[in-house]
C-alpha positions as CSV (number, residue, x, y, z in Angstrom):
1,M,3.2,5.5,-5.0
2,I,1.2,6.9,-2.7
3,A,-1.5,6.9,-6.3
4,A,-0.9,3.4,-6.2
5,T,-2.0,2.9,-2.4
6,S,-4.9,5.1,-2.8
7,Y,-6.5,3.4,-5.7
8,L,-5.6,-0.4,-3.9
9,D,-7.7,1.5,-0.6
10,L,-10.8,2.4,-2.7
11,F,-10.4,-1.0,-4.4
12,L,-10.8,-2.7,-1.2
13,R,-13.4,-0.6,-0.3
14,S,-15.3,-1.0,-3.1
15,I,-15.5,-4.7,-3.8
16,T,-18.8,-6.1,-2.7
17,D,-19.0,-9.5,-4.1
18,V,-17.3,-12.2,-1.4
19,N,-15.7,-14.4,-4.2
20,L,-14.2,-11.4,-5.8
21,M,-12.7,-10.3,-2.1
22,K,-11.4,-14.0,-1.4
23,V,-9.4,-14.1,-5.1
24,F,-8.2,-10.5,-4.7
25,L,-6.9,-11.4,-1.3
26,E,-5.3,-14.3,-2.4
27,F,-4.0,-12.6,-5.3
28,I,-2.1,-10.1,-2.8
29,M,-1.3,-13.4,-0.6
30,V,0.3,-15.7,-3.5
31,E,1.6,-13.4,-6.5
32,R,5.1,-11.7,-6.3
33,S,6.2,-8.8,-8.2
34,D,10.2,-9.1,-9.3
35,G,10.8,-11.7,-6.4
36,T,9.3,-9.7,-3.7
37,P,5.9,-10.4,-2.4
38,I,2.9,-8.1,-3.1
39,L,2.0,-8.3,0.6
40,D,4.9,-7.5,1.5
41,L,5.2,-4.8,-1.0
42,L,2.3,-3.1,0.0
43,V,3.5,-2.8,3.6
44,S,6.3,-1.3,2.5
45,R,4.6,1.3,0.7
46,I,1.9,2.1,3.5
47,S,4.7,1.9,6.1
48,H,7.1,4.1,4.3
49,E,4.4,6.5,3.5
50,S,3.7,6.9,7.4
51,Q,7.0,7.8,7.8
52,V,7.2,10.5,5.4
53,S,3.4,11.6,6.3
54,S,4.9,12.0,9.9
55,L,8.2,13.9,9.1
56,R,5.9,16.4,7.2
57,K,3.7,16.8,10.3
58,F,6.6,17.9,12.1
59,G,8.1,20.1,9.1
60,I,11.2,17.8,8.9
61,T,12.0,17.3,5.5
62,K,16.0,16.6,3.4
63,Q,16.2,20.4,2.5
64,S,15.3,21.8,6.4
65,K,18.5,19.5,7.9
């Protein structure tokens, strides 16, 4: 999950052609994966990764309970 989000970030930062960016953004906003909008999946993954990294920063893990 983290790798996929990292590749997405790398791809977005490396796009230089305006038309390619438009097509890519339209894809993210319109298409679905297993019935769920891709944009929703991306936001969910980024949110989940942020929560996990926050827990790790404070030393909170499943084992520490």
